[in-house]
C-alpha positions, 0 to 999 in steps of 0.5 A: 435651626440657627446657623450663626448669631451676631450681637452689636457691641459698643466696644469691640475690644472689651467685648472681644476680651470678655468672650475670649475669656468666657467661651474658652471653658466651653471650647469656643475660640476666636476664629475670624477677624478683623472687623466683626469677631467670629467665635466657634469651635470649628467654624464661627457661629457667634459674632460680635460686631461694632454697633453704629456710633449713634446707637445703644444696642438692646440687650439680648439673652445668649445661651452657649452649650456646655459639654458638662457641668464642670464647663458651666462652672468654669465659664462662671469662674472665668466670667467672675475673674473677668469682672462680669456681673453675675446674674445667677451662679451655676445651679440646676433649674428644675423649672426648665427640666430636671437636667438643666444646669446653667449659669448667667452673667452680663457681658460688657453691653448688658447682654444676659450670657448663659452657659448651659448643660442639659445632662445630669452630673 
């Protein structure tokens, strides 16, 4: 349903470094710049762009698909190494469904960033 998604950030350089680090274990990479930074696997489908100088971006929840549970754990480890606040370490979330395995962290702007795999181990 979604083709691409963009979030406004206060510090493009800091957010770029964060997303470079945490998206790599999921197969994501920086594909387009300068200006907004576009991330994806084959084409940019997630963008970070500078927020207007006089605004404070409202935090959002972003969930990235992980190919397997090991990638969720690698995302979590990369986020921790980057200094991210951990909201939830990798675990199964049976309240969502039996195979839902995710980890949640905060990016530099307070966004709730998740890596999720919907398959069993």
